[in-house]
C-alpha positions, 0 to 999 in steps of 0.5 A: 407419748411424752416429748423430752427435750434435753438441755443440749437440745435447748442450747442448740435451739437457742443457737439456731434461733440466733442464726435465724434472727441474723438472717432476717436482720436489716442493715444499719441505716448508715449502711443502707444510705451508703449502698443507696448512694453508691447505686445512685452514683453509678446509675442515671436518675431523674433530675431532682432538687436536693429536697426530693433527692433527700426525701427519696433517700430517706423513704428508700432507707426506711423501706429497705430496713424491712429486708435482710441486710445481705439481700439489700446489699447484694441487690443494690451492688448488682443493680448498676450492672443490670440497668443504667437507671436508678430503680423505682421502688417496685423494681427494687422490691421485686429484685429483693423478693427474687433474691430472697427466694424461699428464705422466708418459708425456710425461716418460718419452718425452722422457727416453728420447729425450734419453738416447738422444742422450747 
């Protein structure tokens, strides 16, 4: 048995691939910095010197770029309502993984299906 893929199915597969890529896209660094800064302004944090605060912001921004932008935005926006303290990385990572839920598995299954059609 031979599988035949029509041009319209290829176009749909390309469209689906673009949607999946968008679901995984990190936010721009400027947005990550803005969201972190707002979260920090609305929560209590340890007293740090400027260098330590800048380093924390830079490191968190780099690590947050590994997550989809919409997930980061939601978690950071909701954090001050859940805790009066600025999150340590483990708390943030746990919250983001919880927010993503089964998204990574669904995306992986969809990718396998899409690329099987190409």
